[in-house]
N, CA, C and O of each residue as an XYZ file, in Angstrom:
716
protein
N      14.207     13.092     -6.734
C      13.834     13.364     -8.097
C      12.619     12.523     -8.475
O      12.526     11.347     -8.125
N      11.709     13.135     -9.182
C      10.500     12.445     -9.619
C      10.765     11.769    -10.959
O      11.231     12.399    -11.908
N      10.459     10.470    -11.019
C      10.597      9.700    -12.253
C       9.274      9.721    -13.012
O       8.202      9.624    -12.415
N       9.362      9.848    -14.326
C       8.188      9.761    -15.194
C       8.320      8.452    -15.961
O       9.300      8.224    -16.669
N       7.313      7.598    -15.806
C       7.346      6.274    -16.423
C       6.119      6.129    -17.317
O       4.998      6.415    -16.896
N       6.336      5.687    -18.539
C       5.243      5.421    -19.478
C       5.051      3.914    -19.551
O       6.011      3.163    -19.726
N       3.797      3.476    -19.415
C       3.458      2.060    -19.547
C       2.704      1.895    -20.869
O       1.572      2.355    -21.021
N       3.357      1.230    -21.811
C       2.784      1.087    -23.143
C       2.900     -0.369    -23.590
O       3.991     -0.937    -23.614
N       1.781     -0.952    -23.936
C       1.731     -2.334    -24.450
C       2.455     -3.311    -23.532
O       3.169     -4.198    -23.997
N       2.265     -3.141    -22.226
C       2.841     -4.052    -21.248
C       4.283     -3.766    -20.869
O       4.831     -4.436    -19.994
N       4.900     -2.798    -21.497
C       6.283     -2.436    -21.187
C       6.329     -1.117    -20.422
O       5.455     -0.265    -20.577
N       7.358     -0.963    -19.596
C       7.564      0.267    -18.838
C       8.805      0.969    -19.374
O       9.855      0.347    -19.533
N       8.684      2.264    -19.651
C       9.792      3.064    -20.146
C       9.982      4.265    -19.229
O       9.050      5.045    -19.030
N      11.165      4.420    -18.677
C      11.473      5.589    -17.858
C      11.862      6.708    -18.812
O      12.870      6.606    -19.511
N      11.073      7.769    -18.845
C      11.284      8.868    -19.791
C      11.579     10.183    -19.067
O      11.368     11.260    -19.624
N      12.062     10.097    -17.838
C      12.315     11.281    -17.029
C      13.228     12.260    -17.748
O      12.960     13.461    -17.758
N      14.304     11.764    -18.350
C      15.276     12.636    -18.986
C      14.726     13.336    -20.228
O      15.337     14.288    -20.715
N      13.600     12.890    -20.743
C      12.979     13.524    -21.912
C      11.720     14.292    -21.534
O      10.978     14.737    -22.410
N      11.472     14.452    -20.231
C      10.261     15.114    -19.756
C      10.603     16.425    -19.068
O      11.677     16.578    -18.486
N       9.681     17.359    -19.144
C       9.867     18.638    -18.472
C       8.536     19.308    -18.202
O       7.496     18.800    -18.621
N       8.545     20.428    -17.517
C       7.342     21.199    -17.189
C       6.265     20.316    -16.564
O       5.106     20.357    -16.978
N       6.639     19.538    -15.593
C       5.717     18.620    -14.938
C       4.796     19.390    -13.995
O       5.264     20.088    -13.095
N       3.495     19.262    -14.203
C       2.496     19.919    -13.355
C       1.516     18.873    -12.853
O       1.102     17.980    -13.592
N       1.154     18.999    -11.588
C       0.201     18.063    -10.993
C      -0.827     18.854    -10.207
O      -0.477     19.745     -9.433
N      -2.093     18.527    -10.404
C      -3.155     19.198     -9.652
C      -4.240     18.178     -9.338
O      -4.365     17.156    -10.013
N      -5.018     18.466     -8.310
C      -6.126     17.570     -8.002
C      -7.391     18.380     -7.812
O      -7.370     19.592     -7.596
N      -8.507     17.644     -7.904
C      -9.816     18.257     -7.836
C     -10.702     17.345     -7.000
O     -11.057     16.246     -7.428
N     -11.055     17.802     -5.814
C     -11.860     16.974     -4.913
C     -13.246     16.733     -5.504
O     -13.779     15.629     -5.384
N     -13.841     17.744     -6.139
C     -15.164     17.557     -6.724
C     -15.126     16.562     -7.870
O     -16.022     15.728     -8.001
N     -14.100     16.644     -8.696
C     -13.985     15.742     -9.838
C     -13.350     14.416     -9.485
O     -13.239     13.534    -10.336
N     -12.931     14.262     -8.241
C     -12.337     13.035     -7.725
C     -11.076     12.620     -8.446
O     -10.732     11.438     -8.453
N     -10.396     13.540     -9.037
C      -9.249     13.094     -9.790
C      -8.055     14.004     -9.699
O      -8.151     15.169     -9.313
N      -6.933     13.439    -10.065
C      -5.706     14.201    -10.197
C      -5.384     14.313    -11.672
O      -5.663     13.411    -12.462
N      -4.790     15.439    -12.023
C      -4.375     15.677    -13.396
C      -2.879     15.941    -13.413
O      -2.354     16.655    -12.559
N      -2.209     15.368    -14.377
C      -0.781     15.594    -14.564
C      -0.579     16.020    -16.009
O      -1.158     15.442    -16.929
N       0.248     17.036    -16.193
C       0.645     17.410    -17.549
C       2.158     17.555    -17.574
O       2.779     17.954    -16.588
N       2.733     17.226    -18.712
C       4.178     17.340    -18.852
C       4.532     17.472    -20.331
O       3.791     17.042    -21.214
N       5.690     18.083    -20.566
C       6.225     18.175    -21.920
C       7.133     16.981    -22.150
O       7.861     16.547    -21.257
N       7.075     16.468    -23.349
C       7.887     15.307    -23.722
C       8.683     15.690    -24.964
O       8.100     16.003    -26.002
N       9.999     15.667    -24.866
C      10.863     16.024    -25.986
C      10.809     14.913    -27.025
O      11.021     13.740    -26.718
N      10.521     15.305    -28.253
C      10.379     14.317    -29.324
C      10.936     14.906    -30.612
O      10.447     15.933    -31.081
N      11.939     14.279    -31.183
C      12.552     14.730    -32.418
C      12.185     13.757    -33.526
O      12.632     12.610    -33.531
N      11.387     14.208    -34.444
C      10.929     13.359    -35.543
C      12.057     12.951    -36.491
O      11.930     11.978    -37.234
N      13.152     13.699    -36.462
C      14.247     13.444    -37.401
C      15.370     12.603    -36.799
O      16.333     12.277    -37.494
N      15.264     12.251    -35.539
C      16.282     11.425    -34.878
C      15.833      9.971    -34.934
O      14.876      9.580    -34.265
N      16.525      9.182    -35.728
C      16.093      7.798    -35.919
C      16.184      6.965    -34.637
O      15.582      5.893    -34.573
N      16.915      7.421    -33.617
C      17.064      6.673    -32.372
C      15.954      6.961    -31.360
O      15.803      6.221    -30.389
N      15.197      7.998    -31.568
C      14.136      8.328    -30.607
C      12.738      8.227    -31.203
O      11.757      8.456    -30.496
N      12.624      7.896    -32.456
C      11.298      7.821    -33.076
C      10.480      6.639    -32.584
O       9.266      6.602    -32.783
N      11.129      5.670    -31.944
C      10.432      4.455    -31.535
C       9.519      4.662    -30.334
O       8.557      3.913    -30.165
N       9.794      5.654    -29.497
C       8.984      5.816    -28.290
C       8.271      7.162    -28.302
O       8.818      8.186    -27.891
N       7.060      7.126    -28.775
C       6.195      8.297    -28.679
C       4.938      7.827    -27.961
O       4.177      7.026    -28.505
N       4.709      8.322    -26.732
C       3.514      7.889    -25.995
C       2.231      8.163    -26.780
O       2.121      9.161    -27.492
N       1.276      7.265    -26.634
C      -0.006      7.393    -27.322
C      -1.123      7.538    -26.299
O      -0.977      7.135    -25.145
N      -2.225      8.108    -26.724
C      -3.376      8.217    -25.837
C      -3.794      6.832    -25.379
O      -3.854      5.896    -26.175
N      -4.078      6.709    -24.108
C      -4.433      5.416    -23.528
C      -3.273      4.741    -22.829
O      -3.479      3.819    -22.041
N      -2.045      5.189    -23.107
C      -0.888      4.638    -22.388
C      -0.946      5.070    -20.931
O      -1.528      6.104    -20.603
N      -0.348      4.283    -20.075
C      -0.311      4.601    -18.655
C       0.840      5.529    -18.315
O       1.864      5.545    -18.999
N       0.664      6.299    -17.257
C       1.708      7.192    -16.750
C       1.845      6.947    -15.259
O       0.851      6.875    -14.536
N       3.077      6.821    -14.808
C       3.350      6.655    -13.383
C       4.387      7.693    -12.989
O       5.410      7.846    -13.657
N       4.118      8.409    -11.898
C       5.108      9.308    -11.307
C       5.575      8.661    -10.021
O       4.766      8.258     -9.185
N       6.897      8.564     -9.867
C       7.443      7.884     -8.701
C       8.595      8.709     -8.138
O       9.387      9.288     -8.881
N       8.670      8.749     -6.816
C       9.772      9.421     -6.140
C      10.256      8.536     -5.005
O       9.478      8.173     -4.123
N      11.535      8.186     -5.021
C      12.125      7.322     -3.996
C      11.318      6.041     -3.799
O      11.019      5.669     -2.664
N      10.966      5.370     -4.879
C      10.188      4.124     -4.878
C       8.788      4.269     -4.291
O       8.151      3.267     -3.967
N       8.297      5.508     -4.149
C       6.933      5.760     -3.708
C       6.141      6.274     -4.899
O       6.527      7.252     -5.539
N       5.033      5.609     -5.192
C       4.214      6.017     -6.320
C       3.383      7.237     -5.942
O       2.601      7.195     -4.992
N       3.557      8.320     -6.689
C       2.826      9.561     -6.440
C       1.558      9.663     -7.275
O       0.579     10.286     -6.863
N       1.583      9.051     -8.443
C       0.468      9.185     -9.381
C       0.479      7.993    -10.320
O       1.539      7.527    -10.740
N      -0.707      7.505    -10.645
C      -0.868      6.508    -11.695
C      -2.105      6.887    -12.475
O      -3.174      7.084    -11.896
N      -1.969      6.989    -13.777
C      -3.114      7.396    -14.582
C      -2.957      7.010    -16.034
O      -2.134      6.166    -16.391
N      -3.772      7.651    -16.869
C      -3.837      7.335    -18.287
C      -3.723      8.619    -19.092
O      -4.325      9.634    -18.743
N      -2.945      8.572    -20.179
C      -2.849      9.720    -21.072
C      -4.191      9.927    -21.764
O      -4.724      9.006    -22.382
N      -4.732     11.133    -21.661
C      -6.050     11.408    -22.229
C      -6.035     12.479    -23.306
O      -6.987     12.577    -24.081
N      -4.971     13.291    -23.376
C      -4.911     14.363    -24.385
C      -3.461     14.738    -24.638
O      -2.589     14.509    -23.800
N      -3.217     15.317    -25.806
C      -1.888     15.836    -26.100
C      -2.001     17.045    -27.011
O      -3.004     17.230    -27.701
N      -0.967     17.857    -27.002
C      -0.886     19.024    -27.860
C       0.481     19.008    -28.512
O       1.503     19.006    -27.825
N       0.504     18.997    -29.825
C       1.758     18.900    -30.558
C       1.855     20.082    -31.524
O       1.109     20.159    -32.500
N       2.774     20.995    -31.244
C       2.951     22.149    -32.139
C       4.114     21.939    -33.107
O       4.533     22.876    -33.787
N       4.633     20.720    -33.170
C       5.712     20.313    -34.073
C       6.977     21.150    -33.875
O       7.725     21.388    -34.824
N       7.212     21.595    -32.638
C       8.392     22.415    -32.341
C       9.375     21.672    -31.441
O      10.245     22.304    -30.841
N       9.262     20.362    -31.331
C      10.230     19.583    -30.569
C       9.710     19.011    -29.276
O      10.343     18.118    -28.712
N       8.576     19.488    -28.779
C       8.016     18.945    -27.539
C       6.516     18.739    -27.704
O       5.822     19.532    -28.341
N       6.047     17.667    -27.122
C       4.613     17.361    -27.116
C       4.141     17.499    -25.678
O       4.771     16.958    -24.769
N       3.052     18.208    -25.458
C       2.490     18.357    -24.120
C       1.400     17.308    -23.938
O       0.433     17.265    -24.699
N       1.565     16.466    -22.926
C       0.606     15.409    -22.631
C      -0.166     15.744    -21.364
O       0.359     16.383    -20.453
N      -1.416     15.305    -21.317
C      -2.250     15.428    -20.128
C      -2.731     14.038    -19.752
O      -3.170     13.265    -20.603
N      -2.642     13.734    -18.461
C      -3.094     12.433    -17.962
C      -3.986     12.648    -16.747
O      -3.796     13.592    -15.980
N      -4.950     11.770    -16.584
C      -5.821     11.776    -15.410
C      -5.668     10.451    -14.692
O      -5.422      9.418    -15.314
N      -5.817     10.491    -13.366
C      -5.775      9.240    -12.613
C      -7.088      8.495    -12.816
O      -7.962      8.954    -13.552
N      -7.223      7.355    -12.165
C      -8.377      6.492    -12.398
C      -9.667      7.028    -11.767
O     -10.740      6.476    -12.011
N      -9.581      8.085    -10.967
C     -10.782      8.750    -10.463
C     -11.580      9.362    -11.598
O     -12.784      9.586    -11.473
N     -10.916      9.627    -12.688
C     -11.554     10.167    -13.887
C     -12.642      9.209    -14.395
O     -13.661      9.650    -14.928
N     -12.424      7.918    -14.229
C     -13.397      6.913    -14.659
C     -14.701      7.072    -13.886
O     -15.786      6.955    -14.456
N     -14.591      7.341    -12.583
C     -15.797      7.517    -11.762
C     -16.590      8.742    -12.187
O     -17.820      8.746    -12.123
N     -15.889      9.778    -12.620
C     -16.556     11.025    -12.979
C     -17.158     10.988    -14.376
O     -17.991     11.834    -14.701
N     -16.766     10.044    -15.204
C     -17.244     10.009    -16.592
C     -18.272      8.916    -16.876
O     -19.130      9.099    -17.740
N     -18.208      7.792    -16.177
C     -19.130      6.674    -16.445
C     -20.447      6.848    -15.712
O     -20.487      7.292    -14.565
N     -21.514      6.492    -16.391
C     -22.846      6.575    -15.791
C     -23.275      5.205    -15.278
O     -22.800      4.166    -15.737
N     -24.191      5.239    -14.306
C     -24.700      3.981    -13.769
C     -26.218      3.941    -13.876
O     -26.889      4.973    -13.867
N     -26.734      2.743    -13.977
C     -28.172      2.481    -14.048
C     -28.435      1.308    -13.123
O     -28.296      0.149    -13.514
N     -28.818      1.620    -11.887
C     -28.956      0.568    -10.891
C     -29.983      0.972     -9.843
O     -30.196      2.157     -9.586
N     -30.609     -0.020     -9.249
C     -31.585      0.202     -8.188
C     -31.127     -0.567     -6.951
O     -30.808     -1.754     -7.023
N     -31.102      0.128     -5.824
C     -30.751     -0.508     -4.559
C     -31.989     -0.523     -3.672
O     -32.714      0.467     -3.570
N     -32.212     -1.656     -3.040
C     -33.364     -1.796     -2.162
C     -32.919     -2.460     -0.864
O     -32.665     -3.664     -0.820
N     -32.828     -1.649      0.197
C     -32.507     -2.131      1.538
C     -31.161     -2.873      1.591
O     -31.064     -3.981      2.118
N     -30.129     -2.228      1.030
C     -28.782     -2.798      1.009
C     -27.857     -1.874      1.790
O     -27.961     -0.652      1.683
N     -26.952     -2.453      2.574
C     -25.987     -1.656      3.331
C     -25.171     -0.800      2.365
O     -24.844     -1.238      1.262
N     -24.849      0.411      2.781
C     -24.140      1.354      1.928
C     -22.811      0.804      1.432
O     -22.487      0.939      0.252
N     -22.037      0.183      2.321
C     -20.732     -0.349      1.893
C     -20.889     -1.449      0.850
O     -20.087     -1.536     -0.080
N     -21.901     -2.281      0.992
C     -22.159     -3.349      0.023
C     -22.595     -2.741     -1.314
O     -22.177     -3.205     -2.375
N     -23.432     -1.707     -1.259
C     -23.908     -1.044     -2.477
C     -22.751     -0.400     -3.236
O     -22.667     -0.526     -4.458
N     -21.859      0.288     -2.525
C     -20.719      0.933     -3.168
C     -19.801     -0.107     -3.800
O     -19.365      0.053     -4.940
N     -19.513     -1.157     -3.068
C     -18.647     -2.219     -3.585
C     -19.269     -2.868     -4.817
O     -18.572     -3.130     -5.797
N     -20.574     -3.130     -4.775
C     -21.270     -3.748     -5.915
C     -21.263     -2.818     -7.130
O     -21.026     -3.263     -8.253
N     -21.519     -1.543     -6.907
C     -21.542     -0.573     -8.004
C     -20.178     -0.499     -8.692
O     -20.095     -0.476     -9.920
N     -19.129     -0.463     -7.905
C     -17.775     -0.429     -8.477
C     -17.464     -1.717     -9.230
O     -16.899     -1.684    -10.323
N     -17.836     -2.856     -8.636
C     -17.562     -4.155     -9.255
C     -18.265     -4.270    -10.607
O     -17.713     -4.842    -11.547
N     -19.472     -3.733    -10.708
C     -20.214     -3.782    -11.976
C     -19.487     -3.034    -13.089
O     -19.705     -3.307    -14.270
N     -18.637     -2.106    -12.718
C     -17.891     -1.318    -13.707
C     -16.412     -1.712    -13.763
O     -15.594     -0.991    -14.335
N     -16.079     -2.851    -13.172
C     -14.723     -3.366    -13.240
C     -13.725     -2.601    -12.391
O     -12.533     -2.582    -12.695
N     -14.206     -1.970    -11.327
C     -13.349     -1.180    -10.449
C     -13.290     -1.871     -9.092
O     -14.320     -2.259     -8.541
N     -12.095     -2.021     -8.562
C     -11.933     -2.630     -7.246
C     -12.203     -1.575     -6.173
O     -11.762     -0.432     -6.302
N     -12.920     -1.951     -5.124
C     -13.263     -1.009     -4.059
C     -12.881     -1.571     -2.701
O     -13.000     -2.770     -2.450
N     -12.425     -0.691     -1.841
C     -12.123     -1.025     -0.457
C     -12.943     -0.057      0.391
O     -12.589      1.114      0.531
N     -14.026     -0.552      0.946
C     -14.986      0.308      1.636
C     -15.098     -0.117      3.100
O     -15.276     -1.295      3.409
N     -14.990      0.872      3.996
C     -15.167      0.563      5.409
C     -16.637      0.190      5.664
O     -17.486      0.392      4.796
N     -16.930     -0.341      6.827
C     -18.286     -0.756      7.159
C     -19.199      0.466      7.307
O     -18.958      1.347      8.131
N     -20.254      0.492      6.484
C     -21.281      1.541      6.560
C     -22.625      0.818      6.529
O     -23.158      0.554      5.451
N     -23.180      0.492      7.703
C     -24.375     -0.360      7.741
C     -25.688      0.330      7.356
O     -26.698     -0.353      7.185
N     -25.707      1.645      7.215
C     -26.953      2.337      6.854
C     -27.446      1.826      5.506
O     -26.652      1.597      4.593
N     -28.750      1.650      5.387
C     -29.352      1.040      4.197
C     -29.582      2.063      3.082
O     -29.896      3.227      3.331
N     -29.416      1.589      1.847
C     -29.657      2.402      0.665
C     -30.920      1.899     -0.008
O     -31.055      0.707     -0.285
N     -31.846      2.815     -0.269
C     -33.076      2.525     -1.006
C     -33.245      3.617     -2.049
O     -33.948      4.604     -1.828
N     -32.592      3.428     -3.187
C     -32.630      4.495     -4.179
C     -32.282      3.944     -5.551
O     -31.579      2.942     -5.682
N     -32.796      4.629     -6.575
C     -32.472      4.312     -7.965
C     -31.458      5.334     -8.465
O     -31.585      6.528     -8.198
N     -30.463      4.862     -9.185
C     -29.479      5.736     -9.820
C     -29.517      5.457    -11.325
O     -29.003      4.441    -11.791
N     -30.119      6.353    -12.058
C     -30.263      6.188    -13.505
C     -29.686      7.403    -14.201
O     -30.257      8.493    -14.157
N     -28.546      7.201    -14.846
C     -27.888      8.284    -15.567
C     -26.949      9.108    -14.716
O     -26.315     10.034    -15.221
N     -26.843      8.792    -13.428
C     -25.890      9.493    -12.566
C     -24.488      8.956    -12.839
O     -24.325      7.800    -13.231
N     -23.481      9.797    -12.632
C     -22.118      9.288    -12.741
C     -21.842      8.411    -11.524
O     -22.509      8.528    -10.496
N     -20.856      7.535    -11.655
C     -20.491      6.684    -10.523
C     -20.085      7.541     -9.330
O     -20.448      7.240     -8.193
N     -19.337      8.600     -9.588
C     -18.887      9.475     -8.511
C     -20.071     10.103     -7.784
O     -20.098     10.141     -6.553
N     -21.053     10.596     -8.543
C     -22.222     11.228     -7.920
C     -23.037     10.230     -7.109
O     -23.524     10.559     -6.027
N     -23.189      9.005     -7.627
C     -23.948      7.983     -6.909
C     -23.253      7.616     -5.592
O     -23.901      7.507     -4.550
N     -21.933      7.427     -5.648
C     -21.190      7.064     -4.434
C     -21.225      8.214     -3.427
O     -21.426      7.992     -2.233
N     -21.028      9.442     -3.912
C     -21.087     10.609     -3.018
C     -22.469     10.740     -2.372
O     -22.584     11.096     -1.199
N     -23.512     10.447     -3.150
C     -24.877     10.522     -2.618
C     -25.083      9.486     -1.515
O     -25.663      9.798     -0.475
N     -24.617      8.266     -1.730
C     -24.757      7.223     -0.707
C     -23.973      7.592      0.551
O     -24.459      7.409      1.666
N     -22.773      8.106      0.370
C     -21.966      8.526      1.520
C     -22.653      9.684      2.246
O     -22.678      9.730      3.476
N     -23.200     10.602      1.483
C     -23.912     11.737      2.079
C     -25.117     11.297      2.895
O     -25.364     11.831      3.976
N     -25.871     10.326      2.384
C     -27.036      9.831      3.134
C     -26.597      9.148      4.423
O     -27.246      9.300      5.457
N     -25.494      8.394      4.368
C     -24.978      7.723      5.566
C     -24.485      8.759      6.579
O     -24.712      8.605      7.779
N     -23.825      9.793      6.115
C     -23.344     10.850      7.002
C     -24.514     11.574      7.655
O     -24.475     11.877      8.847
N     -25.554     11.850      6.875
C     -26.731     12.521      7.410
C     -27.413     11.660      8.479
O     -27.870     12.176      9.499
N     -27.478     10.349      8.240
C     -28.167      9.446      9.172
C     -27.378      9.234     10.467
O     -27.974      9.098     11.536
N     -26.058      9.207     10.383
C     -25.256      8.847     11.558
C     -24.392      9.971     12.109
O     -23.989      9.931     13.272
N     -24.103     10.975     11.282
C     -23.196     12.036     11.697
C     -21.732     11.697     11.469
O     -20.867     12.550     11.666
N     -21.435     10.461     11.054
C     -20.053     10.064     10.758
C     -19.666     10.582      9.381
O     -20.455     10.525      8.438
N     -18.445     11.087      9.278
C     -17.956     11.589      8.000
C     -17.087     10.529      7.329
O     -16.336      9.803      7.981
N     -17.216     10.464      6.007
C     -16.466      9.501      5.207
C     -15.737     10.224      4.088
O     -16.151     11.299      3.652
N     -14.661      9.630      3.636
C     -13.869     10.208      2.557
C     -13.806      9.223      1.402
O     -13.532      8.038      1.594
N     -14.063      9.723      0.209
C     -13.970      8.938     -1.016
C     -12.685      9.342     -1.719
O     -12.438     10.525     -1.956
N     -11.866      8.342     -2.052
C     -10.577      8.626     -2.659
C     -10.211      7.507     -3.629
O     -10.563      6.347     -3.414
N      -9.511      7.860     -4.681
C      -9.013      6.872     -5.629
C      -7.493      6.850     -5.499
O      -6.827      7.872     -5.664
N      -6.958      5.665     -5.201
C      -5.507      5.478     -5.119
C      -5.133      4.368     -6.077
O      -5.577      3.228     -5.940
N      -4.308      4.721     -7.051
C      -3.957      3.741     -8.073
C      -5.198      3.379     -8.868
O      -5.840      4.252     -9.452
N      -5.535      2.121     -8.895
C      -6.720      1.669     -9.631
C      -7.824      1.205     -8.691
O      -8.695      0.432     -9.088
N      -7.792      1.671     -7.457
C      -8.736      1.193     -6.449
C      -9.453      2.365     -5.782
O      -8.854      3.409     -5.525
N     -10.747      2.176     -5.507
C     -11.565      3.170     -4.813
C     -11.544      2.865     -3.321
O     -11.738      1.720     -2.913
N     -11.309      3.886     -2.515
C     -11.300      3.731     -1.064
C     -12.366      4.640     -0.458
O     -12.461      5.818     -0.802
N     -13.167      4.078      0.448
C     -14.101      4.855      1.250
C     -13.737      4.569      2.690
O     -13.817      3.428      3.145
N     -13.334      5.612      3.411
C     -12.844      5.454      4.778
C     -13.478      6.493      5.684
O     -13.870      7.572      5.239
N     -13.573      6.151      6.956
C     -13.994      7.142      7.928
C     -12.852      8.133      8.118
O     -11.681      7.780      7.975
N     -13.202      9.381      8.441
C     -12.159     10.371      8.648
C     -11.213      9.995      9.771
O     -10.031     10.335      9.712
N     -11.691      9.312     10.780
C     -10.825      8.952     11.906
C      -9.744      7.955     11.505
O      -8.729      7.834     12.192
N      -9.954      7.222     10.374
C      -8.981      6.236      9.920
C      -7.812      6.861      9.145
O      -6.830      6.185      8.837
N      -7.930      8.143      8.839
C      -6.902      8.778      8.024
C      -5.711      9.194      8.858
O      -5.850      9.555     10.027
N      -4.538      9.142      8.248
C      -3.328      9.588      8.918
C      -3.156     11.077      8.712
O      -2.188     11.660      9.201
């Protein structure tokens, strides 16, 4: 069974029994996963009015102590009929929405990716990519800049790399390293 956990103001609340219509999808181009679910909420029940998830709260999906998804509530739809539909995106959404303004001059690709992520408060785990980056990124999204650097390295060496967001960390790995 998949558990739905809301992280709000430092507290974790298991709301599985009040959740339904759980949908999960991912988008390789957008680098993110999306989760939507219905949350039963009765405005007239004084015992349940205390926990209504808010935009910006965290969402975790877990099955058998394995984390399937971690993200942030970004939208909701409330028709006042007893259930609120929430939409959450994982942290890959941050890469697709934030822009970067940076110039790289003769820096190894892995160092450039790690530095770019660090500048935006994102932790990165990047395999060794020694090909040099000499390019300006002004107004590009973080995702586009990282994909461009990976693409240039792939073109130069023929090695393929995969960009993935797991939890709150960015991973760049060679395809041969994947299970």
